[in-house]
ROFIPA-875631 format. One record per residue (C-alpha): residue in one letter; y, x, z; residue number from 1. Coordinates in nm, 3 decimals, padded with zeros to 5 digits, always signed. Each point is the difference from the previous one (the first is absolute). Layout:
ROFIPA-875631
(atom 'A',(Y,X,Z),NUM) ...
end
This chain:
ROFIPA-875631
(atom 'M',(+02.218,-04.866,+00.805),1) (atom 'V',(-00.371,-00.047,-00.084),2) (atom 'V',(+00.055,+00.180,-00.330),3) (atom 'S',(+00.173,+00.291,+00.180),4) (atom 'V',(-00.290,+00.034,+00.246),5) (atom 'F',(-00.250,-00.009,-00.289),6) (atom 'F',(+00.176,+00.286,-00.186),7) (atom 'L',(+00.032,+00.198,+00.324),8) (atom 'I',(-00.376,-00.030,+00.069),9) (atom 'V',(-00.104,+00.071,-00.362),10) (atom 'G',(+00.241,+00.293,-00.018),11) (atom 'N',(-00.142,+00.157,+00.319),12) (atom 'V',(-00.360,-00.043,-00.117),13) (atom 'S',(+00.078,+00.151,-00.340),14) (atom 'A',(+00.189,+00.292,+00.154),15) (atom 'S',(-00.289,+00.079,+00.236),16) (atom 'N',(-00.246,+00.000,-00.293),17) (atom 'I',(+00.221,+00.236,-00.199),18) (atom 'K',(+00.023,+00.244,+00.292),19) (atom 'K',(-00.380,+00.015,+00.023),20) (atom 'L',(-00.036,+00.070,-00.373),21) (atom 'E',(+00.271,+00.267,-00.014),22) (atom 'K',(-00.146,+00.229,+00.268),23) (atom 'P',(-00.100,+00.317,-00.192),24) (atom 'K',(-00.288,+00.229,+00.098),25) (atom 'I',(+00.181,+00.329,-00.069),26) (atom 'M',(+00.360,+00.008,-00.112),27) (atom 'S',(+00.186,+00.321,-00.072),28) (atom 'V',(+00.366,+00.002,+00.088),29) (atom 'G',(+00.083,+00.361,-00.068),30) (atom 'K',(+00.026,+00.205,-00.314),31) (atom 'E',(-00.295,+00.230,-00.075),32) (atom 'I',(+00.111,+00.356,+00.073),33) (atom 'E',(-00.183,+00.319,-00.093),34) (atom 'V',(-00.037,+00.236,+00.296),35) (atom 'K',(+00.141,+00.332,-00.120),36) (atom 'D',(+00.042,+00.185,+00.331),37) (atom 'Q',(-00.301,+00.233,+00.023),38) (atom 'A',(-00.040,-00.026,+00.381),39) (atom 'T',(+00.013,-00.380,-00.006),40) (atom 'K',(-00.235,-00.019,-00.297),41) (atom 'M',(-00.257,+00.228,+00.167),42) (atom 'F',(+00.027,-00.191,+00.332),43) (atom 'I',(-00.080,-00.328,-00.178),44) (atom 'Y',(-00.278,+00.160,-00.205),45) (atom 'D',(-00.158,+00.172,+00.303),46) (atom 'T',(+00.026,-00.316,+00.209),47) (atom 'M',(-00.171,-00.210,-00.268),48) (atom 'Q',(-00.246,+00.262,-00.121),49) (atom 'V',(-00.303,-00.154,+00.178),50) (atom 'W',(+00.057,-00.338,-00.170),51) (atom 'I',(+00.072,+00.160,-00.336),52) (atom 'H',(-00.323,+00.199,+00.027),53) (atom 'H',(-00.201,-00.314,+00.076),54) (atom 'S',(+00.164,-00.190,-00.287),55) (atom 'L',(-00.077,+00.286,-00.242),56) (atom 'V',(-00.360,+00.036,+00.113),57) (atom 'D',(-00.060,-00.375,-00.023),58) (atom 'Y',(+00.141,-00.015,-00.351),59) (atom 'Y',(-00.184,+00.301,-00.143),60) (atom 'H',(-00.331,-00.089,+00.165),61) (atom 'N',(+00.020,-00.348,-00.153),62) (atom 'K',(+00.137,+00.103,-00.341),63) (atom 'Y',(-00.227,+00.302,-00.066),64) (atom 'H',(-00.287,-00.075,+00.240),65) (atom 'A',(+00.083,+00.337,+00.151),66) (atom 'D',(-00.225,+00.158,+00.259),67) (atom 'S',(+00.255,+00.278,+00.050),68) (atom 'I',(+00.368,+00.038,-00.072),69) (atom 'S',(+00.196,+00.318,+00.054),70) (atom 'W',(+00.364,+00.078,-00.050),71) (atom 'G',(+00.252,+00.242,+00.132),72) (atom 'E',(+00.335,-00.083,+00.144),73) (atom 'P',(+00.239,-00.135,-00.260),74) (atom 'K',(+00.291,+00.224,-00.093),75) (atom 'L',(+00.321,-00.097,+00.179),76) (atom 'E',(+00.164,-00.091,-00.332),77) (atom 'G',(-00.298,-00.229,-00.068),78) (atom 'I',(+00.078,-00.217,+00.305),79) (atom 'R',(+00.256,-00.277,-00.052),80) (atom 'I',(+00.087,-00.265,+00.258),81) (atom 'W',(+00.215,-00.313,-00.019),82) (atom 'I',(+00.091,-00.229,+00.289),83) (atom 'R',(+00.139,-00.354,+00.017),84) (atom 'R',(+00.097,-00.208,+00.302),85) (atom 'L',(-00.168,-00.338,+00.043),86) (atom 'G',(+00.158,-00.322,+00.118),87) (atom 'P',(-00.153,-00.273,+00.213),88) (atom 'S',(-00.362,-00.049,-00.095),89) (atom 'G',(-00.266,-00.263,+00.035),90) (atom 'N',(-00.197,+00.228,+00.231),91) (atom 'D',(+00.251,-00.023,+00.289),92) (atom 'G',(+00.185,+00.312,-00.109),93) (atom 'I',(-00.291,+00.239,+00.054),94) (atom 'Y',(+00.099,+00.216,-00.298),95) (atom 'T',(+00.348,+00.151,-00.025),96) (atom 'H',(-00.014,+00.207,-00.321),97) (atom 'L',(-00.181,+00.053,-00.328),98) (atom 'I',(-00.094,+00.361,-00.067),99) (atom 'K',(-00.118,+00.107,-00.345),100) (atom 'I',(-00.165,+00.341,-00.027),101) (atom 'S',(-00.089,+00.170,-00.327),102) (atom 'L',(-00.224,+00.309,-00.004),103) (atom 'Q',(-00.073,+00.217,-00.301),104) (atom 'R',(-00.304,+00.225,+00.018),105) (atom 'D',(-00.083,+00.263,-00.260),106) (atom 'E',(-00.366,+00.002,+00.094),107) (atom 'L',(-00.213,-00.268,+00.158),108) (atom 'I',(-00.373,+00.072,-00.016),109) (atom 'I',(-00.249,-00.287,+00.006),110) (atom 'N',(-00.366,+00.068,+00.086),111) (atom 'E',(+00.068,+00.374,-00.030),112) (atom 'K',(+00.007,-00.036,-00.382),113) (atom 'K',(+00.272,-00.217,-00.147),114) (atom 'K',(+00.350,+00.152,+00.025),115) (atom 'I',(+00.299,-00.224,-00.063),116) (atom 'K',(+00.377,+00.009,+00.041),117) (atom 'T',(+00.125,-00.309,+00.180),118) (atom 'E',(+00.306,-00.190,+00.108),119) (atom 'D',(-00.064,-00.248,+00.281),120) (atom 'T',(+00.266,-00.236,+00.131),121) (atom 'F',(-00.042,-00.215,+00.309),122) (atom 'T',(+00.236,-00.261,+00.141),123) (atom 'Y',(-00.037,-00.079,+00.369),124) (atom 'A',(+00.173,-00.252,+00.224),125) (atom 'V',(+00.068,+00.187,+00.323),126) (atom 'N',(+00.139,-00.056,+00.344),127) (atom 'A',(+00.225,+00.304,+00.023),128) (atom 'D',(+00.024,-00.034,+00.379),129) (atom 'L',(-00.377,+00.057,+00.036),130) (atom 'L',(-00.059,+00.225,-00.298),131) (atom 'S',(-00.012,+00.330,+00.188),132) (atom 'L',(-00.274,-00.119,+00.236),133) (atom 'Y',(-00.333,+00.167,-00.043),134) (atom 'R',(-00.228,-00.199,-00.232),135) (atom 'D',(-00.273,-00.041,+00.265),136) (atom 'S',(+00.250,-00.157,+00.241),137) (atom 'G',(-00.141,-00.343,-00.090),138) (atom 'K',(+00.329,-00.115,-00.149),139) (atom 'S',(-00.067,+00.091,-00.365),140) (atom 'E',(-00.022,-00.363,-00.116),141) (atom 'K',(+00.351,-00.053,+00.137),142) (atom 'E',(+00.136,+00.324,-00.139),143) (atom 'L',(-00.092,-00.004,-00.363),144) (atom 'K',(-00.149,-00.215,-00.276),145) (atom 'L',(-00.084,+00.110,-00.355),146) (atom 'I',(+00.188,-00.234,-00.235),147) (atom 'N',(-00.061,+00.158,-00.339),148) (atom 'S',(-00.147,+00.308,-00.163),149) (atom 'Y',(+00.023,+00.154,-00.344),150) (atom 'H',(-00.220,+00.282,-00.130),151) (atom 'K',(+00.046,+00.199,-00.317),152) (atom 'V',(-00.204,+00.284,-00.148),153) (atom 'R',(+00.244,+00.245,-00.155),154) (atom 'P',(-00.076,+00.206,-00.311),155) (atom 'Q',(-00.165,+00.338,+00.065),156) 
end
């Protein structure tokens, strides 16, 4: 009986330690799907445009020490968006989806001199329930978090 109680106690302690170690920060449960529907794609792009703009400006100011950056709107065919559903996360389920946005620009001008073609890809963890709120609503930290970015200068 003492041996049984010992294994019961040790088993419970070990199981509780395993549960603490296995709790992931962000875990995707869905398959990544490219958004092909033009209306849906433009809704997501327009909703996230403020954050995308800030991410682009931050990157190019740091990379090229840019005092000015100008670009036009990307062509519709140059905008690609993928979405993936997230599972339970270590941040109490704040984020519900991963959204990856890729933008191709034929002309990005840095400091009114240097012209480059670019492809910028950003991956954000988002709370889809709060995503359409205006950025200055004070909820932006709970809506969206930049997870990863990739920048490529394309050949002229």
